[in-house]
matplotlib code that plots the C-alpha trace (Angstrom):
import matplotlib.pyplot as plt

x = [80.4, 77.8, 75.5, 71.6, 69.1, 65.3, 63.7, 59.9, 58.5, 60.5, 58.3, 58.2, 60.8, 63.3, 62.7, 63.6, 66.7, 68.1, 67.7, 69.1, 72.5, 72.5, 72.7, 75.7, 77.1, 76.2, 79.4, 78.7, 75.2, 72.0, 68.4, 66.8, 63.2, 61.2, 57.7, 54.6, 51.6, 49.5, 51.9, 52.4, 53.7, 56.7, 57.6, 57.3, 60.1, 61.9, 62.3, 63.3, 65.9, 67.5, 66.8, 65.1, 64.4, 60.7, 57.8, 55.8, 52.8, 50.8, 47.4, 46.5, 43.9, 46.8, 49.0, 47.6, 47.9, 51.9, 52.3, 51.3, 53.6, 56.6, 56.0, 55.5, 59.1, 61.1, 61.6, 61.5, 60.5, 58.3, 55.3, 54.2, 51.7, 49.8, 51.0, 52.7, 54.5, 55.9, 57.5, 59.0, 60.8, 61.9, 62.9, 64.1, 67.2, 69.1, 68.2, 71.1, 69.9, 66.7, 65.1, 62.2, 60.3, 56.9, 55.2, 53.2, 52.3, 51.5, 55.2, 55.4, 54.5, 57.7, 60.4, 60.0, 59.9, 63.4, 64.2, 63.5, 65.7, 68.7, 68.8, 70.8, 67.6, 67.6, 65.1, 63.3, 59.9, 59.8, 56.5, 58.3, 59.5, 57.1, 54.3, 56.2, 59.5, 60.1, 58.7, 60.8, 63.8, 63.5, 62.9, 66.2, 68.3, 67.3, 67.4, 71.0, 69.7, 72.0, 69.4, 70.9, 68.7, 68.0, 66.2, 68.5, 68.2, 69.2, 71.3, 73.8, 73.2, 74.8, 77.5, 78.5, 77.7, 80.8, 81.0, 80.1, 77.1, 75.5, 77.0, 74.5, 74.5, 75.9, 78.4, 80.1, 79.7, 77.1, 74.9, 72.0, 70.5, 69.4, 67.2, 66.7, 64.1, 63.3, 59.8, 58.2, 56.3, 54.4, 57.2, 56.4, 52.7, 50.5, 48.8, 45.2, 45.8, 46.8, 42.7, 43.3, 46.2, 45.4, 46.7, 48.9, 50.4, 51.4, 52.8, 55.2, 58.3, 60.9, 63.9, 62.9, 61.2, 59.0, 55.7, 52.2, 51.8, 55.1, 55.0, 52.2, 53.5, 56.7, 54.1, 52.9, 56.1, 54.1, 57.1, 59.5, 57.6, 57.6, 61.6, 61.8, 60.5, 62.3, 65.3, 64.5, 64.4, 67.2, 69.7, 68.4, 67.5, 65.9, 63.3, 65.6, 68.2, 66.5, 65.6, 64.7, 65.3, 64.3, 66.8, 65.4, 67.8, 68.0, 72.0, 72.5, 70.9, 71.1, 73.9, 75.4, 76.2, 78.9, 80.0, 83.2, 81.2, 81.8, 79.0, 79.3, 77.2, 76.6, 76.0, 74.9, 72.9, 69.1, 69.1, 68.1, 70.8, 73.4, 72.3, 71.0, 74.5, 75.3, 73.6, 74.1, 77.8, 78.2, 81.1, 82.7, 81.4, 80.3, 79.2, 75.7, 75.2, 74.7, 75.8, 78.8, 77.7, 79.3, 79.5, 80.5, 77.7, 75.3, 76.0, 73.9, 72.9, 69.9, 68.2, 65.5, 63.3, 60.4, 57.2, 55.0, 51.9, 52.1, 52.9, 51.4, 51.8, 55.4, 54.3, 51.7, 54.8, 56.4, 54.0, 53.6, 57.4, 57.0, 54.2, 55.2, 53.1, 50.2, 50.3, 52.5, 50.5, 47.5, 49.3, 50.2, 47.2, 44.9, 47.5, 47.2, 43.6, 43.7, 46.5, 44.1, 41.0, 43.2, 44.2, 41.1, 39.7, 37.7, 39.3, 41.1, 45.1, 44.1, 41.7, 44.9, 46.7, 43.1, 41.7, 45.1, 44.9, 40.9, 41.9, 44.7, 42.5, 40.3, 42.8, 43.2, 47.0, 48.9, 52.3, 52.8, 54.2, 53.7, 52.7, 49.3, 48.8, 50.2, 47.9, 45.1, 45.7, 46.5, 43.2, 41.0, 42.7, 42.1, 38.2, 38.0, 39.5, 37.0, 34.0, 35.3, 36.0, 32.7, 33.3, 36.0, 35.2]
y = [213.3, 214.9, 212.3, 212.6, 213.1, 212.7, 214.1, 212.8, 215.1, 218.1, 220.8, 219.7, 220.4, 217.4, 217.7, 221.8, 220.6, 218.3, 221.0, 223.4, 220.8, 220.1, 224.1, 224.0, 221.1, 222.0, 220.2, 216.7, 216.5, 217.3, 217.6, 214.8, 215.1, 216.9, 216.0, 217.2, 216.7, 219.5, 222.3, 223.4, 227.1, 226.1, 223.2, 224.8, 227.4, 224.7, 223.0, 226.7, 227.0, 223.1, 222.7, 219.8, 217.6, 216.3, 218.2, 215.2, 216.5, 213.7, 215.0, 214.7, 217.3, 219.7, 218.7, 221.7, 224.3, 222.8, 223.4, 226.9, 227.6, 226.0, 228.1, 230.9, 230.5, 229.7, 225.7, 223.0, 220.3, 218.0, 217.6, 214.0, 213.5, 210.9, 207.3, 206.4, 209.9, 209.4, 206.3, 207.4, 209.8, 206.9, 204.7, 206.9, 205.8, 209.1, 209.4, 207.6, 208.4, 209.0, 210.7, 209.3, 211.7, 211.4, 211.6, 208.4, 205.3, 207.4, 207.3, 203.5, 202.7, 205.1, 204.2, 200.2, 201.2, 203.0, 199.7, 197.4, 199.9, 199.5, 203.3, 204.6, 205.1, 207.9, 206.8, 209.5, 208.3, 205.7, 204.1, 201.6, 199.6, 200.5, 198.8, 197.0, 196.0, 192.2, 193.5, 196.6, 194.9, 191.9, 194.4, 196.3, 193.0, 191.5, 195.2, 195.7, 198.9, 200.4, 202.1, 204.6, 206.2, 209.7, 210.0, 211.4, 209.0, 205.8, 207.6, 208.3, 204.7, 204.0, 205.9, 204.5, 201.1, 198.7, 198.9, 195.4, 195.0, 193.3, 190.3, 190.7, 192.6, 190.2, 188.8, 192.1, 193.1, 195.1, 194.7, 197.1, 200.2, 203.0, 205.3, 208.4, 210.8, 214.4, 213.6, 216.6, 219.3, 217.7, 215.5, 217.3, 218.4, 216.7, 214.1, 215.0, 218.3, 216.5, 216.1, 220.0, 220.1, 222.2, 221.3, 224.7, 223.3, 219.6, 220.7, 223.4, 221.4, 222.6, 221.3, 220.4, 221.7, 219.2, 219.2, 218.4, 215.2, 214.1, 216.6, 215.1, 211.9, 213.3, 214.5, 211.3, 209.3, 207.5, 208.9, 207.1, 203.6, 203.6, 204.7, 201.6, 199.3, 201.2, 200.1, 196.5, 195.8, 198.5, 196.4, 193.0, 194.0, 191.5, 193.5, 192.6, 194.4, 198.0, 200.7, 204.1, 207.2, 210.4, 212.8, 216.4, 218.3, 216.5, 216.3, 212.7, 211.8, 208.0, 205.6, 202.0, 200.0, 197.6, 193.8, 195.9, 198.1, 200.7, 203.1, 205.2, 208.2, 210.8, 214.1, 217.3, 220.2, 219.4, 220.1, 217.5, 218.4, 216.4, 213.3, 214.1, 215.4, 212.1, 210.1, 212.0, 211.7, 209.0, 207.5, 210.8, 214.2, 217.3, 220.9, 220.9, 224.7, 223.7, 225.3, 224.0, 222.5, 224.2, 221.0, 224.1, 226.7, 223.7, 222.8, 219.7, 216.6, 214.7, 210.8, 209.8, 206.5, 206.9, 207.0, 204.2, 205.0, 208.6, 207.8, 204.7, 205.1, 203.9, 200.9, 200.3, 200.6, 197.7, 195.4, 195.9, 195.2, 191.8, 190.4, 191.5, 190.4, 193.1, 194.6, 197.6, 198.1, 198.2, 200.4, 202.9, 203.0, 203.9, 206.2, 208.1, 208.4, 209.5, 211.9, 213.4, 213.4, 215.2, 217.8, 218.7, 219.1, 216.0, 214.0, 215.2, 214.5, 212.2, 210.0, 209.2, 206.6, 205.1, 204.7, 202.9, 200.7, 200.1, 199.4, 196.6, 195.1, 194.0, 193.5, 190.3, 189.4, 187.3, 187.5, 189.6, 188.5, 190.9, 194.8, 193.8, 192.1, 195.1, 197.8, 195.3, 195.3, 199.1, 199.7, 197.3, 199.6, 202.5, 201.7, 200.5, 203.3, 205.6, 203.4, 203.4, 207.5, 207.9, 206.3, 209.1, 212.2]
z = [219.5, 221.6, 223.2, 222.1, 224.9, 225.0, 228.0, 229.0, 230.7, 230.0, 231.4, 235.0, 237.7, 236.9, 233.1, 233.3, 235.9, 233.1, 230.6, 232.4, 233.3, 229.5, 229.2, 231.1, 229.1, 225.8, 223.8, 225.2, 224.5, 221.7, 222.6, 220.5, 221.7, 224.6, 225.9, 228.0, 228.9, 228.2, 229.1, 225.2, 225.7, 227.6, 225.2, 222.2, 224.3, 225.3, 222.2, 220.1, 222.6, 222.5, 218.8, 219.4, 216.7, 217.7, 220.1, 221.5, 223.6, 225.4, 225.1, 221.4, 221.0, 221.7, 218.6, 216.5, 219.4, 219.5, 216.0, 216.2, 219.0, 217.8, 214.3, 216.0, 217.9, 214.7, 215.8, 213.4, 215.6, 214.3, 216.4, 217.5, 219.9, 222.0, 223.6, 220.2, 219.9, 223.4, 222.6, 219.5, 221.8, 223.9, 221.0, 218.8, 216.8, 217.5, 221.1, 223.0, 226.4, 227.6, 230.8, 232.1, 234.4, 233.5, 236.9, 237.7, 235.8, 232.8, 232.1, 232.3, 228.3, 226.8, 229.8, 229.1, 225.3, 225.9, 228.0, 225.1, 222.5, 225.0, 226.0, 228.6, 231.0, 234.0, 235.4, 237.6, 236.8, 239.9, 238.5, 236.2, 238.7, 241.7, 239.6, 237.1, 238.8, 237.3, 233.9, 233.6, 234.6, 232.2, 229.4, 230.2, 230.5, 227.2, 225.4, 227.0, 228.5, 231.3, 233.9, 236.0, 239.0, 239.2, 242.6, 245.2, 247.1, 244.5, 242.5, 246.1, 247.0, 243.3, 244.0, 247.7, 246.1, 244.7, 241.1, 240.6, 242.8, 240.4, 241.2, 244.6, 247.8, 250.3, 248.1, 247.4, 251.1, 251.6, 254.6, 254.5, 252.2, 253.9, 252.3, 254.0, 254.4, 255.4, 256.8, 254.9, 256.3, 258.7, 260.8, 264.1, 263.2, 266.3, 264.4, 265.5, 263.1, 260.2, 259.1, 258.7, 256.4, 253.0, 249.5, 249.7, 253.0, 251.9, 248.7, 250.6, 251.0, 253.2, 251.5, 247.5, 244.7, 243.6, 241.6, 243.5, 243.6, 244.6, 247.4, 248.8, 248.6, 250.2, 252.9, 253.6, 253.7, 250.4, 248.3, 250.6, 250.4, 246.5, 246.9, 249.3, 246.1, 243.6, 245.6, 246.0, 242.2, 241.0, 243.6, 243.8, 247.4, 249.6, 252.0, 255.0, 253.2, 253.1, 255.6, 256.3, 258.1, 258.8, 257.9, 258.3, 256.7, 253.3, 253.1, 253.8, 250.4, 251.1, 252.8, 252.2, 255.1, 254.5, 256.6, 258.1, 260.0, 257.3, 256.3, 252.8, 252.5, 249.6, 250.9, 249.0, 249.1, 248.2, 244.3, 241.6, 239.0, 241.1, 240.6, 237.4, 236.0, 237.6, 235.8, 232.1, 232.6, 234.0, 234.7, 235.1, 236.7, 234.9, 236.0, 237.4, 238.9, 242.2, 245.3, 247.3, 250.6, 253.4, 257.1, 258.8, 257.9, 258.2, 261.8, 262.8, 260.9, 262.9, 262.3, 263.7, 263.2, 260.9, 262.9, 261.2, 263.2, 262.2, 258.5, 258.0, 254.1, 254.5, 256.5, 253.9, 250.9, 253.8, 253.4, 249.6, 249.0, 251.1, 249.5, 246.1, 243.0, 242.2, 245.6, 244.7, 241.7, 244.0, 246.2, 243.4, 241.5, 244.8, 246.3, 242.8, 243.1, 246.5, 245.8, 243.5, 245.6, 248.6, 245.9, 244.3, 247.9, 248.1, 250.9, 253.6, 254.6, 256.8, 254.6, 252.0, 253.7, 254.9, 251.2, 250.1, 253.1, 252.1, 248.7, 249.6, 251.6, 249.2, 246.4, 244.7, 244.5, 241.8, 239.9, 237.1, 234.0, 231.4, 230.5, 230.2, 233.8, 235.0, 233.3, 234.0, 238.0, 237.7, 236.4, 238.5, 241.7, 240.0, 239.5, 243.4, 244.6, 243.1, 244.4, 248.1, 247.6, 249.5, 252.8, 252.8, 252.0]

ax = plt.figure().add_subplot(projection="3d")
ax.plot(x, y, z, "-o")
ax.set_aspect("equal")
plt.show()
């Protein structure tokens, strides 16, 4: 019997790639629900092509427009809207698997709903673990959910870890987890020129085709910092067991170093369909439509240590991970506000880490025990970031 799949964020880059993998393996999967924030036309097209049962639009004011678009395309999908609609897509009894690909904190509640419902959760929304790691992982354990990473780095780590790593990394012979970072488009740009970087330049990643927010995070290395925090929760890794190396070619997606001196790495062309296909079909492997890697044509692979002075966002993420509690929530919320302001032309590229650090310095820390506390801390950090914004324009 085919596997029912709901895709949270189907019109984004990860969602589109997921549908492409499903299209290539139509006998294995059937689409249950597709969701989008505001992209009514593309969502309707997807629902019609894949015969989705539910079409969910996060912006409730667009529900009527979505209904019209679906009818025009002959889709029978039932329209749902708003946060309740997103959660309904996530915990639908018809869905065996949920691709969690909504960017940012907005994806937390539906992803948490999928975990509580015991789904196979394909986690592309790193913020679910960054801002609510203990809450999310507890919900997954209690709900009986299986959480499989989709980020290329975490998926690579998952592939390189021993099957019984749940007993603890040290107990299974793991010494370190090494995440690779491309370094983004400004790896070798002189530091005194970073203030003049435009949003268009920041969104032009040299290796990956990603959304605007994630592209900026890659350029500041905040994306790698968030991935550190995610790895901490996914693999129950101590902060001292995690490190980052810059690998501009984006061929080695991450590595696991073992006690005996072995280092296992997962290599592949930079294409999100590889980790998506592995997460969808795990523990099997299926066709993903990805160009095969030719190491002879590639030539050299290079690695270097990250410059934390040049990329202060990575340093801030390390510090927030070590502090724990509400610090990662504050880090993520302040960064989302800062990146939005940069993309809107209200602050310079080099002011993103400055604003994030200022919010972190003024935040009151503390433990997080439930979703309400997470959302409260998130709101406080966003408010403070907006208040401080005028100092960084």
